[in-house]
C-alpha positions in Angstrom: 214.0 -71.4 37.0 213.1 -74.7 38.8 216.0 -75.1 41.2 215.3 -74.2 44.9 217.4 -71.6 46.5 217.5 -71.0 50.3 218.7 -67.8 51.9 220.0 -68.5 55.4 220.1 -65.2 57.3 217.6 -62.7 56.0 219.0 -59.5 57.3 219.4 -56.5 55.0 221.6 -58.2 52.4 219.7 -61.5 52.6 216.4 -59.7 52.1 217.8 -57.6 49.3 218.8 -60.7 47.4 215.4 -62.3 48.1 213.6 -59.3 46.8 215.8 -59.0 43.8 215.4 -62.6 42.8 211.6 -62.3 42.9 211.7 -59.1 40.8 213.9 -61.0 38.3 211.3 -63.7 37.8 212.0 -66.3 40.5 208.9 -67.9 41.9 208.4 -67.5 45.6 207.7 -71.3 45.6 211.3 -71.9 44.6 212.7 -69.9 47.4 213.2 -70.8 51.1 214.4 -68.5 53.9 215.4 -69.0 57.5 214.9 -66.5 60.3 215.8 -66.6 64.0 212.7 -64.7 65.3 209.1 -65.8 64.7 208.0 -62.3 64.0 210.7 -61.9 61.3 209.7 -65.2 59.8 206.1 -64.1 59.6 207.1 -60.7 58.0 209.1 -62.5 55.3 206.3 -65.0 54.7 203.7 -62.2 54.4 205.8 -59.8 52.3 207.2 -62.3 49.8 205.1 -65.4 49.9 208.1 -67.6 50.6 208.3 -70.6 52.9 210.3 -70.1 56.1 212.1 -73.3 57.3 214.8 -74.3 59.7 218.5 -74.3 58.6 218.6 -78.0 58.5 215.4 -78.2 56.4 216.9 -75.6 54.0 220.1 -77.7 53.6 218.1 -80.8 52.8 215.7 -79.3 50.3 217.4 -76.5 48.5 219.8 -76.9 45.5 221.6 -73.7 46.4 222.3 -72.4 49.9 223.1 -68.7 50.4 224.8 -68.1 53.7 224.1 -64.4 54.4 225.0 -64.4 58.1 227.6 -62.3 59.9 231.2 -63.6 59.9 231.1 -64.4 63.7 228.0 -66.5 63.2 229.3 -68.6 60.3 231.1 -71.3 62.4 227.9 -72.2 64.4 225.8 -72.2 61.2 228.2 -74.5 59.4 228.3 -76.9 62.4 224.5 -77.0 62.3 224.4 -77.5 58.5 227.2 -80.1 58.1 225.1 -83.3 58.8 222.5 -82.2 56.3 224.4 -80.9 53.2 224.6 -83.6 50.5 227.2 -83.8 47.8 226.7 -81.5 44.9 224.9 -78.8 46.9 226.1 -75.4 45.9 227.0 -73.2 48.9 227.3 -69.5 48.4 228.9 -67.4 51.3 228.3 -63.7 51.6 230.2 -63.3 54.8 233.2 -60.9 54.8 236.6 -62.5 55.3 235.4 -66.1 55.4 237.4 -68.2 53.0 236.0 -71.0 50.8 238.6 -73.3 52.3 237.3 -72.8 55.9 233.8 -73.5 54.7 234.8 -76.6 52.8 236.6 -77.9 56.0 233.3 -77.7 57.9 231.2 -79.5 55.3 231.2 -83.2 54.2 232.0 -84.5 50.7 233.5 -82.2 48.1 230.8 -79.5 48.3 231.2 -76.6 45.7 231.6 -73.3 47.5 231.4 -69.8 45.9 232.5 -66.8 48.0 230.7 -63.5 47.3 231.3 -60.1 48.7 228.3 -57.8 48.0 228.1 -54.2 49.1 225.1 -52.4 50.6 223.9 -50.7 47.3 222.4 -54.1 46.5 219.5 -52.7 48.6 218.8 -50.3 45.7 219.8 -52.7 42.9 223.1 -50.9 42.3 225.4 -53.2 44.2 228.7 -54.8 43.2 229.1 -58.5 44.1 232.6 -60.0 43.8 232.7 -63.8 43.2 235.4 -66.4 43.8 235.2 -70.1 43.3 236.4 -72.6 45.9 238.4 -75.7 45.1 235.3 -77.8 44.1 233.4 -75.1 42.3 233.5 -74.6 38.5 232.3 -72.1 36.0 228.7 -73.5 36.1 228.6 -72.8 39.9 229.9 -69.2 39.3 227.2 -68.7 36.6 224.5 -69.9 39.0 225.8 -67.4 41.7 225.8 -64.6 39.1 222.2 -65.4 38.2 221.3 -64.8 41.8 223.3 -61.6 42.4 222.8 -59.8 39.0 219.3 -58.6 39.8 220.7 -56.4 42.5 223.7 -54.9 40.6 226.8 -55.9 38.8 229.0 -59.0 39.4 232.7 -59.5 39.0 234.8 -62.7 39.1 238.2 -62.6 40.8 240.6 -65.2 42.2 240.1 -65.7 45.9 243.5 -64.2 46.6 242.1 -60.9 45.5 238.9 -61.1 47.7 240.4 -59.1 50.7 241.4 -56.3 48.3 237.9 -56.3 46.7 236.3 -56.2 50.2 238.4 -53.2 51.1 237.6 -51.4 47.9 234.0 -52.5 47.1 232.6 -54.0 50.2 233.6 -51.1 52.4 233.7 -48.6 49.6 230.3 -47.0 50.0 231.2 -46.0 53.6 234.2 -44.0 52.2 231.8 -42.0 49.9 229.4 -41.4 52.8 232.2 -40.1 54.9 233.3 -37.8 52.1 229.7 -36.5 51.6 229.4 -35.9 55.4 232.6 -33.8 55.3 231.6 -31.9 52.3 228.2 -31.2 53.8 229.9 -29.7 56.9 232.0 -27.6 54.6 228.9 -26.3 52.9 227.4 -25.3 56.3 230.7 -23.6 57.2 230.4 -21.6 54.0 226.9 -20.5 54.9 224.6 -23.0 53.1 221.7 -24.7 54.9 222.3 -28.4 55.6 219.6 -29.6 53.3 220.8 -27.5 50.3 224.4 -28.5 50.9 223.3 -32.1 51.0 221.3 -31.9 47.8 224.2 -30.2 45.9 226.7 -32.8 47.0 224.5 -35.9 46.4 223.7 -34.7 42.9 227.3 -33.9 42.2 228.2 -37.5 43.3 225.5 -39.1 41.2 226.5 -37.1 38.1 230.2 -37.8 38.6 229.5 -41.5 39.0 227.4 -41.7 35.9 230.1 -39.8 33.9 232.8 -42.2 35.2 230.6 -45.2 34.2 229.4 -44.1 30.9 232.1 -41.9 29.4 234.9 -44.5 29.4 237.3 -41.7 30.3 240.1 -42.0 32.9 239.2 -40.1 36.2 242.2 -37.9 35.7 240.8 -36.6 32.4 237.4 -36.0 33.9 239.0 -34.1 36.8 241.1 -32.0 34.5 238.0 -31.0 32.6 236.7 -29.3 35.7 240.1 -27.8 36.7 240.7 -24.4 35.0 244.0 -22.7 35.3 244.2 -20.5 38.5 240.6 -21.5 39.2 238.6 -22.6 42.2 239.0 -26.3 41.6 242.8 -26.3 41.4 242.9 -24.4 44.7 240.8 -27.0 46.3 242.9 -29.9 44.8 246.1 -28.3 46.2 244.6 -28.3 49.7 243.6 -31.9 49.4 247.1 -32.9 48.3 248.7 -30.6 51.1 246.6 -32.5 53.7 247.5 -35.9 52.4 244.0 -37.0 51.4 245.3 -39.3 48.7 247.8 -41.0 51.0 245.1 -41.2 53.8 242.7 -43.0 51.4 245.3 -45.5 50.3 246.2 -46.2 54.0 242.6 -46.6 54.9 241.9 -49.1 52.2 245.0 -51.0 53.1 243.7 -51.1 56.7 240.4 -52.5 55.5 242.3 -55.2 53.5 244.3 -56.1 56.6 241.2 -56.4 58.7 239.6 -58.7 56.1 242.6 -61.0 56.5 242.2 -60.9 60.2 238.6 -62.0 60.0 239.6 -64.8 57.7 242.1 -66.1 60.4 239.4 -65.9 63.1 240.6 -62.8 64.9 
């Protein structure tokens, strides 16, 4: 691995990528990072042994630039980078809702751009990163992006027209599960369990269910039916979920997240 990679914006996601790349065998000498605050720069330098540079210096020296900033900061960053990005430099954007076309418009030449939507479980190497190629990016650029993101979870290629849907399902997805765990914990407390015990029961149930979904190859309906005995406790609970429109509410919520992703892309 001899190509230099720069992470511009080393918040939680940016640092997770940096840490994952080093664990996967990247040399700190091949990695550059940028940071706004001097104390943050010193912490990254000390923790990972990487060189901290300016955004302009990163654009000049790195073969791949990872833009891991917030969507509202992307415009200013691209304006700063534009004079310094040469042709052929791979630009990877991890900002929600920002299209490859809008990034290409800010940069000179025909710069290859790959859009990636990671989710927060990249922090524990169990993330999902959804990749789409811009108009000047090919399979080799997607492969390079996958090499960077695979150490922190799985990757999936989709056409960019599906990125807003992927953001709604995967990018925001962990929050839906946390919301469900929070509600189930409250239910456990209502039923007389201490909070810590209710939490442990639900978290382990979630982990076990997720592993079964991943490893069994079974449709979720079949797995649910295996828990649902005739006239039993589970079917009584399922009936109440359906009576309260939980399925419809989830679909509506994910549609709302998709719509907001589209609004971000249009600058709203």
